[in-house]
Structures are given as C-alpha cells and as structure tokens.
mmCIF file of the N, C-alpha and C atoms, coordinates in Angstrom:
data_MODEL
# 
_entry.id   MODEL 
# 
loop_
_atom_site.group_PDB 
_atom_site.id 
_atom_site.type_symbol 
_atom_site.label_atom_id 
_atom_site.label_alt_id 
_atom_site.label_comp_id 
_atom_site.label_asym_id 
_atom_site.label_entity_id 
_atom_site.label_seq_id 
_atom_site.pdbx_PDB_ins_code 
_atom_site.Cartn_x 
_atom_site.Cartn_y 
_atom_site.Cartn_z 
_atom_site.occupancy 
_atom_site.B_iso_or_equiv 
_atom_site.pdbx_formal_charge 
_atom_site.auth_seq_id 
_atom_site.auth_comp_id 
_atom_site.auth_asym_id 
_atom_site.auth_atom_id 
_atom_site.pdbx_PDB_model_num 
ATOM 1   N N  . MET A 1 1  ? 88.554  108.039 100.825 1.00 0.00 ? 1  MET A N  1 
ATOM 2   C CA . MET A 1 1  ? 88.203  106.693 100.392 1.00 0.00 ? 1  MET A CA 1 
ATOM 3   C C  . MET A 1 1  ? 88.744  106.474 98.982  1.00 0.00 ? 1  MET A C  1 
ATOM 4   N N  . LYS A 1 2  ? 89.246  105.315 98.747  1.00 0.00 ? 2  LYS A N  1 
ATOM 5   C CA . LYS A 1 2  ? 89.825  104.985 97.445  1.00 0.00 ? 2  LYS A CA 1 
ATOM 6   C C  . LYS A 1 2  ? 88.722  104.782 96.407  1.00 0.00 ? 2  LYS A C  1 
ATOM 7   N N  . GLU A 1 3  ? 88.975  105.289 95.219  1.00 0.00 ? 3  GLU A N  1 
ATOM 8   C CA . GLU A 1 3  ? 88.032  105.125 94.111  1.00 0.00 ? 3  GLU A CA 1 
ATOM 9   C C  . GLU A 1 3  ? 88.229  103.754 93.469  1.00 0.00 ? 3  GLU A C  1 
ATOM 10  N N  . PRO A 1 4  ? 87.160  103.132 92.973  1.00 0.00 ? 4  PRO A N  1 
ATOM 11  C CA . PRO A 1 4  ? 87.310  101.839 92.289  1.00 0.00 ? 4  PRO A CA 1 
ATOM 12  C C  . PRO A 1 4  ? 88.035  101.995 90.960  1.00 0.00 ? 4  PRO A C  1 
ATOM 13  N N  . ASP A 1 5  ? 88.710  100.917 90.532  1.00 0.00 ? 5  ASP A N  1 
ATOM 14  C CA . ASP A 1 5  ? 89.398  100.937 89.241  1.00 0.00 ? 5  ASP A CA 1 
ATOM 15  C C  . ASP A 1 5  ? 88.378  100.716 88.120  1.00 0.00 ? 5  ASP A C  1 
ATOM 16  N N  . GLU A 1 6  ? 88.866  100.535 86.889  1.00 0.00 ? 6  GLU A N  1 
ATOM 17  C CA . GLU A 1 6  ? 87.964  100.394 85.743  1.00 0.00 ? 6  GLU A CA 1 
ATOM 18  C C  . GLU A 1 6  ? 87.073  99.155  85.813  1.00 0.00 ? 6  GLU A C  1 
ATOM 19  N N  . ASP A 1 7  ? 87.480  98.162  86.619  1.00 0.00 ? 7  ASP A N  1 
ATOM 20  C CA . ASP A 1 7  ? 86.668  96.953  86.783  1.00 0.00 ? 7  ASP A CA 1 
ATOM 21  C C  . ASP A 1 7  ? 85.715  97.060  87.965  1.00 0.00 ? 7  ASP A C  1 
ATOM 22  N N  . GLY A 1 8  ? 85.723  98.221  88.628  1.00 0.00 ? 8  GLY A N  1 
ATOM 23  C CA . GLY A 1 8  ? 84.861  98.393  89.796  1.00 0.00 ? 8  GLY A CA 1 
ATOM 24  C C  . GLY A 1 8  ? 85.443  97.812  91.071  1.00 0.00 ? 8  GLY A C  1 
ATOM 25  N N  . GLN A 1 9  ? 86.725  97.406  91.033  1.00 0.00 ? 9  GLN A N  1 
ATOM 26  C CA . GLN A 1 9  ? 87.390  96.823  92.201  1.00 0.00 ? 9  GLN A CA 1 
ATOM 27  C C  . GLN A 1 9  ? 88.087  97.915  92.997  1.00 0.00 ? 9  GLN A C  1 
ATOM 28  N N  . TYR A 1 10 ? 88.129  97.761  94.299  1.00 0.00 ? 10 TYR A N  1 
ATOM 29  C CA . TYR A 1 10 ? 88.773  98.750  95.155  1.00 0.00 ? 10 TYR A CA 1 
ATOM 30  C C  . TYR A 1 10 ? 90.227  98.400  95.447  1.00 0.00 ? 10 TYR A C  1 
ATOM 31  N N  . SER A 1 11 ? 90.520  97.142  95.649  1.00 0.00 ? 11 SER A N  1 
ATOM 32  C CA . SER A 1 11 ? 91.880  96.750  95.998  1.00 0.00 ? 11 SER A CA 1 
ATOM 33  C C  . SER A 1 11 ? 92.019  95.249  95.828  1.00 0.00 ? 11 SER A C  1 
ATOM 34  N N  . ASP A 1 12 ? 93.230  94.804  95.502  1.00 0.00 ? 12 ASP A N  1 
ATOM 35  C CA . ASP A 1 12 ? 93.481  93.364  95.439  1.00 0.00 ? 12 ASP A CA 1 
ATOM 36  C C  . ASP A 1 12 ? 93.427  92.746  96.827  1.00 0.00 ? 12 ASP A C  1 
ATOM 37  N N  . ARG A 1 13 ? 93.744  93.532  97.837  1.00 0.00 ? 13 ARG A N  1 
ATOM 38  C CA . ARG A 1 13 ? 93.750  93.021  99.207  1.00 0.00 ? 13 ARG A CA 1 
ATOM 39  C C  . ARG A 1 13 ? 92.362  92.956  99.806  1.00 0.00 ? 13 ARG A C  1 
ATOM 40  N N  . ARG A 1 14 ? 91.438  93.706  99.256  1.00 0.00 ? 14 ARG A N  1 
ATOM 41  C CA . ARG A 1 14 ? 90.090  93.734  99.815  1.00 0.00 ? 14 ARG A CA 1 
ATOM 42  C C  . ARG A 1 14 ? 89.283  92.584  99.230  1.00 0.00 ? 14 ARG A C  1 
ATOM 43  N N  . PRO A 1 15 ? 88.834  91.657  100.072 1.00 0.00 ? 15 PRO A N  1 
ATOM 44  C CA . PRO A 1 15 ? 88.087  90.503  99.553  1.00 0.00 ? 15 PRO A CA 1 
ATOM 45  C C  . PRO A 1 15 ? 86.677  90.887  99.097  1.00 0.00 ? 15 PRO A C  1 
ATOM 46  N N  . LYS A 1 16 ? 86.126  90.058  98.245  1.00 0.00 ? 16 LYS A N  1 
ATOM 47  C CA . LYS A 1 16 ? 84.763  90.261  97.786  1.00 0.00 ? 16 LYS A CA 1 
ATOM 48  C C  . LYS A 1 16 ? 83.809  89.905  98.922  1.00 0.00 ? 16 LYS A C  1 
ATOM 49  N N  . LEU A 1 17 ? 82.881  90.786  99.216  1.00 0.00 ? 17 LEU A N  1 
ATOM 50  C CA . LEU A 1 17 ? 81.912  90.567  100.284 1.00 0.00 ? 17 LEU A CA 1 
ATOM 51  C C  . LEU A 1 17 ? 80.519  90.538  99.678  1.00 0.00 ? 17 LEU A C  1 
ATOM 52  N N  . SER A 1 18 ? 80.036  89.325  99.443  1.00 0.00 ? 18 SER A N  1 
ATOM 53  C CA . SER A 1 18 ? 78.725  89.170  98.819  1.00 0.00 ? 18 SER A CA 1 
ATOM 54  C C  . SER A 1 18 ? 77.628  88.880  99.827  1.00 0.00 ? 18 SER A C  1 
ATOM 55  N N  . SER A 1 19 ? 78.031  88.507  101.040 1.00 0.00 ? 19 SER A N  1 
ATOM 56  C CA . SER A 1 19 ? 77.033  88.163  102.039 1.00 0.00 ? 19 SER A CA 1 
ATOM 57  C C  . SER A 1 19 ? 77.585  88.482  103.429 1.00 0.00 ? 19 SER A C  1 
ATOM 58  N N  . LEU A 1 20 ? 76.722  88.416  104.407 1.00 0.00 ? 20 LEU A N  1 
ATOM 59  C CA . LEU A 1 20 ? 77.150  88.638  105.789 1.00 0.00 ? 20 LEU A CA 1 
ATOM 60  C C  . LEU A 1 20 ? 78.138  87.550  106.216 1.00 0.00 ? 20 LEU A C  1 
ATOM 61  N N  . TYR A 1 21 ? 77.974  86.350  105.715 1.00 0.00 ? 21 TYR A N  1 
ATOM 62  C CA . TYR A 1 21 ? 78.931  85.274  105.993 1.00 0.00 ? 21 TYR A CA 1 
ATOM 63  C C  . TYR A 1 21 ? 80.332  85.671  105.524 1.00 0.00 ? 21 TYR A C  1 
ATOM 64  N N  . ASP A 1 22 ? 80.439  86.240  104.324 1.00 0.00 ? 22 ASP A N  1 
ATOM 65  C CA . ASP A 1 22 ? 81.739  86.690  103.815 1.00 0.00 ? 22 ASP A CA 1 
ATOM 66  C C  . ASP A 1 22 ? 82.365  87.719  104.740 1.00 0.00 ? 22 ASP A C  1 
ATOM 67  N N  . VAL A 1 23 ? 81.550  88.593  105.312 1.00 0.00 ? 23 VAL A N  1 
ATOM 68  C CA . VAL A 1 23 ? 82.052  89.601  106.243 1.00 0.00 ? 23 VAL A CA 1 
ATOM 69  C C  . VAL A 1 23 ? 82.643  88.921  107.472 1.00 0.00 ? 23 VAL A C  1 
ATOM 70  N N  . PHE A 1 24 ? 81.926  87.965  108.050 1.00 0.00 ? 24 PHE A N  1 
ATOM 71  C CA . PHE A 1 24 ? 82.407  87.282  109.242 1.00 0.00 ? 24 PHE A CA 1 
ATOM 72  C C  . PHE A 1 24 ? 83.670  86.470  108.968 1.00 0.00 ? 24 PHE A C  1 
ATOM 73  N N  . VAL A 1 25 ? 83.736  85.821  107.818 1.00 0.00 ? 25 VAL A N  1 
ATOM 74  C CA . VAL A 1 25 ? 84.939  85.066  107.451 1.00 0.00 ? 25 VAL A CA 1 
ATOM 75  C C  . VAL A 1 25 ? 86.124  86.020  107.317 1.00 0.00 ? 25 VAL A C  1 
ATOM 76  N N  . ASN A 1 26 ? 85.908  87.173  106.710 1.00 0.00 ? 26 ASN A N  1 
ATOM 77  C CA . ASN A 1 26 ? 86.979  88.146  106.552 1.00 0.00 ? 26 ASN A CA 1 
ATOM 78  C C  . ASN A 1 26 ? 87.460  88.670  107.915 1.00 0.00 ? 26 ASN A C  1 
ATOM 79  N N  . VAL A 1 27 ? 86.525  88.953  108.818 1.00 0.00 ? 27 VAL A N  1 
ATOM 80  C CA . VAL A 1 27 ? 86.891  89.415  110.158 1.00 0.00 ? 27 VAL A CA 1 
ATOM 81  C C  . VAL A 1 27 ? 87.685  88.332  110.877 1.00 0.00 ? 27 VAL A C  1 
ATOM 82  N N  . ARG A 1 28 ? 87.245  87.080  110.783 1.00 0.00 ? 28 ARG A N  1 
ATOM 83  C CA . ARG A 1 28 ? 87.966  85.977  111.419 1.00 0.00 ? 28 ARG A CA 1 
ATOM 84  C C  . ARG A 1 28 ? 89.393  85.878  110.903 1.00 0.00 ? 28 ARG A C  1 
ATOM 85  N N  . ASN A 1 29 ? 89.553  85.929  109.594 1.00 0.00 ? 29 ASN A N  1 
ATOM 86  C CA . ASN A 1 29 ? 90.885  85.814  109.000 1.00 0.00 ? 29 ASN A CA 1 
ATOM 87  C C  . ASN A 1 29 ? 91.773  86.994  109.388 1.00 0.00 ? 29 ASN A C  1 
ATOM 88  N N  . ASP A 1 30 ? 91.198  88.176  109.440 1.00 0.00 ? 30 ASP A N  1 
ATOM 89  C CA . ASP A 1 30 ? 91.953  89.362  109.828 1.00 0.00 ? 30 ASP A CA 1 
ATOM 90  C C  . ASP A 1 30 ? 92.402  89.262  111.284 1.00 0.00 ? 30 ASP A C  1 
ATOM 91  N N  . GLU A 1 31 ? 91.523  88.820  112.154 1.00 0.00 ? 31 GLU A N  1 
ATOM 92  C CA . GLU A 1 31 ? 91.885  88.671  113.566 1.00 0.00 ? 31 GLU A CA 1 
ATOM 93  C C  . GLU A 1 31 ? 92.947  87.594  113.751 1.00 0.00 ? 31 GLU A C  1 
ATOM 94  N N  . ARG A 1 32 ? 92.924  86.541  112.938 1.00 0.00 ? 32 ARG A N  1 
ATOM 95  C CA . ARG A 1 32 ? 93.967  85.510  112.999 1.00 0.00 ? 32 ARG A CA 1 
ATOM 96  C C  . ARG A 1 32 ? 95.334  86.115  112.696 1.00 0.00 ? 32 ARG A C  1 
ATOM 97  N N  . GLU A 1 33 ? 95.395  87.001  111.713 1.00 0.00 ? 33 GLU A N  1 
ATOM 98  C CA . GLU A 1 33 ? 96.661  87.662  111.383 1.00 0.00 ? 33 GLU A CA 1 
ATOM 99  C C  . GLU A 1 33 ? 97.139  88.547  112.530 1.00 0.00 ? 33 GLU A C  1 
ATOM 100 N N  . HIS A 1 34 ? 96.207  89.246  113.177 1.00 0.00 ? 34 HIS A N  1 
ATOM 101 C CA . HIS A 1 34 ? 96.590  90.058  114.339 1.00 0.00 ? 34 HIS A CA 1 
ATOM 102 C C  . HIS A 1 34 ? 97.146  89.164  115.448 1.00 0.00 ? 34 HIS A C  1 
ATOM 103 N N  . TRP A 1 35 ? 96.497  88.029  115.672 1.00 0.00 ? 35 TRP A N  1 
ATOM 104 C CA . TRP A 1 35 ? 96.931  87.105  116.718 1.00 0.00 ? 35 TRP A CA 1 
ATOM 105 C C  . TRP A 1 35 ? 98.336  86.576  116.425 1.00 0.00 ? 35 TRP A C  1 
ATOM 106 N N  . LYS A 1 36 ? 98.597  86.201  115.173 1.00 0.00 ? 36 LYS A N  1 
ATOM 107 C CA . LYS A 1 36 ? 99.925  85.691  114.820 1.00 0.00 ? 36 LYS A CA 1 
ATOM 108 C C  . LYS A 1 36 ? 100.992 86.762  115.013 1.00 0.00 ? 36 LYS A C  1 
ATOM 109 N N  . THR A 1 37 ? 100.669 87.993  114.638 1.00 0.00 ? 37 THR A N  1 
ATOM 110 C CA . THR A 1 37 ? 101.635 89.087  114.827 1.00 0.00 ? 37 THR A CA 1 
ATOM 111 C C  . THR A 1 37 ? 101.917 89.295  116.303 1.00 0.00 ? 37 THR A C  1 
ATOM 112 N N  . LEU A 1 38 ? 100.887 89.319  117.123 1.00 0.00 ? 38 LEU A N  1 
ATOM 113 C CA . LEU A 1 38 ? 101.064 89.503  118.562 1.00 0.00 ? 38 LEU A CA 1 
ATOM 114 C C  . LEU A 1 38 ? 101.900 88.371  119.155 1.00 0.00 ? 38 LEU A C  1 
ATOM 115 N N  . CYS A 1 39 ? 101.622 87.137  118.778 1.00 0.00 ? 39 CYS A N  1 
ATOM 116 C CA . CYS A 1 39 ? 102.398 85.995  119.290 1.00 0.00 ? 39 CYS A CA 1 
ATOM 117 C C  . CYS A 1 39 ? 103.856 86.102  118.871 1.00 0.00 ? 39 CYS A C  1 
ATOM 118 N N  . ASN A 1 40 ? 104.116 86.494  117.635 1.00 0.00 ? 40 ASN A N  1 
ATOM 119 C CA . ASN A 1 40 ? 105.501 86.660  117.186 1.00 0.00 ? 40 ASN A CA 1 
ATOM 120 C C  . ASN A 1 40 ? 106.210 87.751  117.975 1.00 0.00 ? 40 ASN A C  1 
ATOM 121 N N  . LEU A 1 41 ? 105.514 88.844  118.261 1.00 0.00 ? 41 LEU A N  1 
ATOM 122 C CA . LEU A 1 41 ? 106.129 89.916  119.042 1.00 0.00 ? 41 LEU A CA 1 
ATOM 123 C C  . LEU A 1 41 ? 106.448 89.449  120.452 1.00 0.00 ? 41 LEU A C  1 
ATOM 124 N N  . VAL A 1 42 ? 105.539 88.706  121.080 1.00 0.00 ? 42 VAL A N  1 
ATOM 125 C CA . VAL A 1 42 ? 105.747 88.235  122.443 1.00 0.00 ? 42 VAL A CA 1 
ATOM 126 C C  . VAL A 1 42 ? 106.830 87.163  122.486 1.00 0.00 ? 42 VAL A C  1 
ATOM 127 N N  . GLN A 1 43 ? 106.801 86.202  121.560 1.00 0.00 ? 43 GLN A N  1 
ATOM 128 C CA . GLN A 1 43 ? 107.715 85.071  121.611 1.00 0.00 ? 43 GLN A CA 1 
ATOM 129 C C  . GLN A 1 43 ? 109.088 85.380  121.033 1.00 0.00 ? 43 GLN A C  1 
ATOM 130 N N  . TYR A 1 44 ? 109.150 86.171  119.970 1.00 0.00 ? 44 TYR A N  1 
ATOM 131 C CA . TYR A 1 44 ? 110.406 86.359  119.252 1.00 0.00 ? 44 TYR A CA 1 
ATOM 132 C C  . TYR A 1 44 ? 110.865 87.815  119.208 1.00 0.00 ? 44 TYR A C  1 
ATOM 133 N N  . ASP A 1 45 ? 110.058 88.727  119.757 1.00 0.00 ? 45 ASP A N  1 
ATOM 134 C CA . ASP A 1 45 ? 110.360 90.153  119.713 1.00 0.00 ? 45 ASP A CA 1 
ATOM 135 C C  . ASP A 1 45 ? 110.566 90.609  118.265 1.00 0.00 ? 45 ASP A C  1 
ATOM 136 N N  . ASP A 1 46 ? 109.781 90.044  117.364 1.00 0.00 ? 46 ASP A N  1 
ATOM 137 C CA . ASP A 1 46 ? 109.898 90.341  115.941 1.00 0.00 ? 46 ASP A CA 1 
ATOM 138 C C  . ASP A 1 46 ? 108.529 90.104  115.308 1.00 0.00 ? 46 ASP A C  1 
ATOM 139 N N  . MET A 1 47 ? 108.085 91.000  114.446 1.00 0.00 ? 47 MET A N  1 
ATOM 140 C CA . MET A 1 47 ? 106.769 90.843  113.831 1.00 0.00 ? 47 MET A CA 1 
ATOM 141 C C  . MET A 1 47 ? 106.701 89.669  112.865 1.00 0.00 ? 47 MET A C  1 
ATOM 142 N N  . GLN A 1 48 ? 107.829 89.299  112.251 1.00 0.00 ? 48 GLN A N  1 
ATOM 143 C CA . GLN A 1 48 ? 107.834 88.210  111.280 1.00 0.00 ? 48 GLN A CA 1 
ATOM 144 C C  . GLN A 1 48 ? 108.114 86.862  111.921 1.00 0.00 ? 48 GLN A C  1 
ATOM 145 N N  . GLY A 1 49 ? 108.572 86.851  113.157 1.00 0.00 ? 49 GLY A N  1 
ATOM 146 C CA . GLY A 1 49 ? 108.892 85.591  113.809 1.00 0.00 ? 49 GLY A CA 1 
ATOM 147 C C  . GLY A 1 49 ? 110.162 84.990  113.255 1.00 0.00 ? 49 GLY A C  1 
ATOM 148 N N  . LYS A 1 50 ? 110.415 83.756  113.596 1.00 0.00 ? 50 LYS A N  1 
ATOM 149 C CA . LYS A 1 50 ? 111.627 83.066  113.166 1.00 0.00 ? 50 LYS A CA 1 
ATOM 150 C C  . LYS A 1 50 ? 111.304 81.874  112.275 1.00 0.00 ? 50 LYS A C  1 
ATOM 151 N N  . GLY A 1 51 ? 110.079 81.809  111.796 1.00 0.00 ? 51 GLY A N  1 
ATOM 152 C CA . GLY A 1 51 ? 109.689 80.709  110.925 1.00 0.00 ? 51 GLY A CA 1 
ATOM 153 C C  . GLY A 1 51 ? 109.195 79.495  111.684 1.00 0.00 ? 51 GLY A C  1 
ATOM 154 N N  . GLY A 1 52 ? 109.236 79.571  113.009 1.00 0.00 ? 52 GLY A N  1 
ATOM 155 C CA . GLY A 1 52 ? 108.760 78.455  113.817 1.00 0.00 ? 52 GLY A CA 1 
ATOM 156 C C  . GLY A 1 52 ? 107.255 78.502  113.979 1.00 0.00 ? 52 GLY A C  1 
ATOM 157 N N  . MET A 1 53 ? 106.751 77.528  114.673 1.00 0.00 ? 53 MET A N  1 
ATOM 158 C CA . MET A 1 53 ? 105.324 77.443  114.924 1.00 0.00 ? 53 MET A CA 1 
ATOM 159 C C  . MET A 1 53 ? 104.915 78.512  115.922 1.00 0.00 ? 53 MET A C  1 
ATOM 160 N N  . VAL A 1 54 ? 103.918 79.286  115.598 1.00 0.00 ? 54 VAL A N  1 
ATOM 161 C CA . VAL A 1 54 ? 103.406 80.304  116.510 1.00 0.00 ? 54 VAL A CA 1 
ATOM 162 C C  . VAL A 1 54 ? 102.461 79.621  117.479 1.00 0.00 ? 54 VAL A C  1 
ATOM 163 N N  . GLU A 1 55 ? 102.696 79.841  118.767 1.00 0.00 ? 55 GLU A N  1 
ATOM 164 C CA . GLU A 1 55 ? 101.854 79.240  119.797 1.00 0.00 ? 55 GLU A CA 1 
ATOM 165 C C  . GLU A 1 55 ? 101.280 80.345  120.675 1.00 0.00 ? 55 GLU A C  1 
ATOM 166 N N  . GLY A 1 56 ? 100.139 80.061  121.267 1.00 0.00 ? 56 GLY A N  1 
ATOM 167 C CA . GLY A 1 56 ? 99.588  80.987  122.224 1.00 0.00 ? 56 GLY A CA 1 
ATOM 168 C C  . GLY A 1 56 ? 100.473 81.070  123.449 1.00 0.00 ? 56 GLY A C  1 
ATOM 169 N N  . THR A 1 57 ? 100.404 82.191  124.155 1.00 0.00 ? 57 THR A N  1 
ATOM 170 C CA . THR A 1 57 ? 101.211 82.333  125.344 1.00 0.00 ? 57 THR A CA 1 
ATOM 171 C C  . THR A 1 57 ? 100.707 81.403  126.444 1.00 0.00 ? 57 THR A C  1 
ATOM 172 N N  . LYS A 1 58 ? 101.611 80.992  127.301 1.00 0.00 ? 58 LYS A N  1 
ATOM 173 C CA . LYS A 1 58 ? 101.258 80.092  128.398 1.00 0.00 ? 58 LYS A CA 1 
ATOM 174 C C  . LYS A 1 58 ? 101.279 80.870  129.707 1.00 0.00 ? 58 LYS A C  1 
ATOM 175 N N  . PRO A 1 59 ? 100.432 80.516  130.671 1.00 0.00 ? 59 PRO A N  1 
ATOM 176 C CA . PRO A 1 59 ? 100.421 81.249  131.931 1.00 0.00 ? 59 PRO A CA 1 
ATOM 177 C C  . PRO A 1 59 ? 101.728 81.058  132.690 1.00 0.00 ? 59 PRO A C  1 
ATOM 178 N N  . MET A 1 60 ? 102.136 82.113  133.384 1.00 0.00 ? 60 MET A N  1 
ATOM 179 C CA . MET A 1 60 ? 103.340 82.031  134.198 1.00 0.00 ? 60 MET A CA 1 
ATOM 180 C C  . MET A 1 60 ? 102.994 81.325  135.507 1.00 0.00 ? 60 MET A C  1 
ATOM 181 N N  . PRO A 1 61 ? 103.972 80.567  136.074 1.00 0.00 ? 61 PRO A N  1 
ATOM 182 C CA . PRO A 1 61 ? 103.698 79.902  137.356 1.00 0.00 ? 61 PRO A CA 1 
ATOM 183 C C  . PRO A 1 61 ? 103.535 80.930  138.481 1.00 0.00 ? 61 PRO A C  1 
ATOM 184 N N  . VAL A 1 62 ? 102.691 80.599  139.438 1.00 0.00 ? 62 VAL A N  1 
ATOM 185 C CA . VAL A 1 62 ? 102.473 81.469  140.582 1.00 0.00 ? 62 VAL A CA 1 
ATOM 186 C C  . VAL A 1 62 ? 103.610 81.261  141.571 1.00 0.00 ? 62 VAL A C  1 
ATOM 187 N N  . ILE A 1 63 ? 104.229 82.356  141.981 1.00 0.00 ? 63 ILE A N  1 
ATOM 188 C CA . ILE A 1 63 ? 105.311 82.291  142.965 1.00 0.00 ? 63 ILE A CA 1 
ATOM 189 C C  . ILE A 1 63 ? 104.738 82.747  144.300 1.00 0.00 ? 63 ILE A C  1 
ATOM 190 N N  . GLU A 1 64 ? 104.723 81.819  145.237 1.00 0.00 ? 64 GLU A N  1 
ATOM 191 C CA . GLU A 1 64 ? 104.182 82.131  146.562 1.00 0.00 ? 64 GLU A CA 1 
ATOM 192 C C  . GLU A 1 64 ? 105.303 82.537  147.493 1.00 0.00 ? 64 GLU A C  1 
ATOM 193 N N  . GLY A 1 65 ? 104.987 83.428  148.396 1.00 0.00 ? 65 GLY A N  1 
ATOM 194 C CA . GLY A 1 65 ? 106.025 83.735  149.369 1.00 0.00 ? 65 GLY A CA 1 
ATOM 195 C C  . GLY A 1 65 ? 106.103 85.112  149.675 1.00 0.00 ? 65 GLY A C  1 
# 
C-alpha cells in the first residue's frame, strides 16, 4: 500500500472520499471509463478510439434459416 505524502494525500488520481455518496460517485465514474474503453475496443479495435462518439453496441440481426 502506498504511504501518504507530507500533506496526508495518497495520490492525485485518488479522489477525496468524505461520505458514502462520494464512494458511489467514484464507482460510477470509474465504471463509465471502463465502459468507454470497452466500446472503443469493440468499435475501433483501439483503446483510445478515433475521437468519434462512443456508442453502446447494437444487437446483431437474427438470421433465420
């Protein structure tokens, strides 16, 4: 585990969590980033994407026969 710096902070990337609400907001934001990465991998085969709008995947049509 990382030791806190002289100000008692652990990391610039780690948000301040003062309440349970802060925890849930942080989890939501983190999951949004995972979703965007997954969409970029599926749509563009690249983690950074192409700068376009990231969209959720659409269902494939059913092929009967």
